N, C-alpha and C positions, 0 to 999 in steps of 0.2 A: 384299574386293573381285572382283567380276567385270568383265572386259571382255567386252564384250557384240558387238564387230566388229573382229575383226585380219584377219591377211590370215598365216598362218602356212607359207602353200603360198609363198611369193615367194621367189625366189631371193636376194634378200638375207639371208636365214637359212640358205641353203645351205651354208654352212662349220661351222657352230656350232646346228641348230636345237634340237638336243636340250638345249645346255648353256641355252639361252634359257628352254625350257619348264622346266629343272629351275630356274631362278631364278622363274621365275612360278608353281611348287608351293610355292617357299618365300614368297610375297607375297602371291598370290592363292587366292580358293577356288575358280574355276573361269576357264578363258577358251571365248569363241565365234569360233571360225575359220570363215570366210567365203572361199566357193570360187566366184568370179565368173564362172571361166571353164572349160569341160569339159576343159580338158587337165590341170589339177590335182584333178579330182577323185579320182583314184587315193589319191594322195599323201595330200590330205587325210582320206580315209575311213581310211588306215593308221595316221593321228596318233589318230585317235577309236580306233581298236580298242589304238593301243600305250597310250594314256592314258585308259582309262576313267574315268569318273565325273570327270573333269576337263576334258580338252578336248572340247569338242561343235564340230559342225559346221552351216551352211548353205551352201547352195549352188543356184546358179540360172546365168544368164545376164547380164552385164551390159549395158546397154542402149547401150553403147559399141559394142559387137561388134554391134549389129544388122545392119550389113550383111555380117555374116559365116556365118550362118547360114541355111539353107533352112528353109524349112516343115516339109521331112522330117527335115533334122536336129533341128530345135527339139522335135521329136516323138521323134528318139531319146534325146537328152539326157532328156528325159522321164521315158522307160523306163528308164533308168542311175538315175535318183534315185529313180524308183519303187521298183526291184530295191533299191535301197540305205536304204529310208526308215527302218530301224532307226539307221542311223548319222546323222541328221539330226533336229535340232531345228527347223528353219524352212527356209522357201524364199527366195533372193536371195544376192544382191543384186539385185533387178530395178528396172524403173522407167523414167526419164525422164532424157534427159542431152542437151540442147540446145546444150551447149557441144561436144561430141565431133561431133556430128551437126548439120548448118544444113541440110540439102535436105528440104524440106517433105515432099516421098515418104517420105525413110527415118525421119523423126521419126512419120510414120502407121504406118511398119513397130514403130518401137519401140513408140507407144503399143500395137498390137494385138499384139506381143510380151507385154509389160506385161499385158495382160487376159488374155491365155493363162495368164502363170503366176500371178496370182492365183487362176483356178480352179482350177489344178493346186493349189495350196496349201490348197484345201478341199477339193480331193478328196482330199489325205492326209492331210487334219486337223490344217495345220501353219501358224505364222505368216508374214506377208511380210514381208520385210526390202526398204525401200523406198529408194533412190537415186532424190534428185533435185537437177538442176543446171540453172542457166538457161544461155543461150548471149546474145550479147551484146546480139540483139534482143527481150529478156524483157519491154522494156514492150509490145510487139504479141504475142510468144509467148511466156506465161509457162508454164514448166515445172511448177511449183507448182501453179499452178491447174490445169492440166490433169490434171496427176497427181492430185489430191486427187478430181478430178470425175468420174476413172476407179475410182479406189478405192470412190466413194459411190454409184458407178452401179453397181457390181461386189459391193457392202455386204459391204467385207471389213471383218471386225472386230477380227481381232488382226493389229495391224498396227505394224510399229518403223519411225519414220520416221528413219533414217540421218541422223547429221549435218544436219539441218533445219535451214533458213536463212531460213526466210518469216515475219517476225512479223506481216505481213497478215495471214496465214492460220493463224494459230499457234492462234486461238481454235475457229477450224474444226476443226481436227483436234483438238483437247484435246476437244472437244465428243463429237467421233465415238469419244471414249475410246481412241484412238490413245496410242502411247509415243513419247517424244523420245530419240534419245541423242545425246552430244555428247563432243566429245574434245579436246584439248588446243587446239584453235581459239580456245575460250572464255579461255584466258589473256591472247589478245591483240586480240579480235575485239567492239567496242562490240555489235554486232547480235545475236554470238550468248550476249553476257551477258544483254543482253535479253530474250532468248528464257530460257534458264536462271532468270531473277528470274522472269518470268510462266509457266512450267510448275508445274505442284504437284509435290513432290517424288514424291508417290506415281504420277506418269506420267512420271520420270526413269529413264534407265540410262546407267552410264557404256560410254563406248569408246576406241577409240585411232586406231582404223584404222591404225594400226603395218603395215608398217615406214615408215610416212609419216607427217607431223604432229608432230614431235618437239617436245616443250614448250620448247624454248628456241631453236626458230626452224624452225618448218615449212615443208619444202619445200628446206633449206640441204643442199649436198652435205655427204655424211660424216656425216651425222646421221641414222643407223637409230635408229627407235623400235622400242620392245616393248611388250608387253602391262602389264608393271609402273606403264607410265606411268598408268595409271587413278587412281594416287594424286593426281597433280599435279591432274588434272582435278575429282576430289572435292573437294580444299583447297580448290580455287578457287569449286567451287559452295557450298560450304560457306560461303565468305567473301563471295557473294553474295546467298546465300539470309540471311547473318546468325544461322548456328547451326553446330553441332560439326561436324567430320568423321565423330566417330562414327555419329550420327544420319543423314549423307547415306550414309556406309559402308552401315549397317544397310538403309537404306530401297531402293537402289537395288540393291544383293543380293536383298532380298527381292521386288524386282520382276524382275528377272532370272529368279530361280528361276521364280517362278510364270508370267509370260510364256513361257518356253520350255518351261518343264515340266523343269528340269533334274534329274537323280536325283545327288543329291551329297551 
């Protein structure tokens, strides 16, 4: 099993990060940790160097931070990532988040930043990890529609749609050859169960988005998640797909290795 999207840099792990990683090594083949805030790049790169061929990293700027960075600062971030390309297997998460950002002008800024990072990923020959979330005005301003339009306009080919939640746009995403990753939300959401049901095994990957989204109660206080929870996700996918855990494990592991080019 491989967790293709978690956040080992989060302070939730500050007191026992190494213990968590050792636990992961006993149960998983690899972990892909995501650094969506430049302040966490150094720690993330250190983890990659300390745990070669086991911890891999993606990095970018989360769309919720669109207000925080100037154009010049985004350029500096990209320079840092380019200098550390050898420690990266993907760019992101990047994308659109209309829940965090409601103002039209700042949503436009998110879109511009998304385009920049898609082009940057192409420049580095790395896949894009896309975060997409709707706001309360999703009927008039749909983040999923806008994000897919941008990805298509930019001819993005290697795309992981992290925690993708739009059933109406699923076929379009799959027809583009993109991958869907899902986490423990599939244990309780009918929408996500149907997305998994309708996604071919060859385009599915496992994730946890840990430390959040614990299998026994997403978001509840005191329930820190960790990458080993991909087992619960894989078991649920097997149930939905009416197949074995072993088949889901083998297929999603193969997908992750090929998609990210993991050297394990």
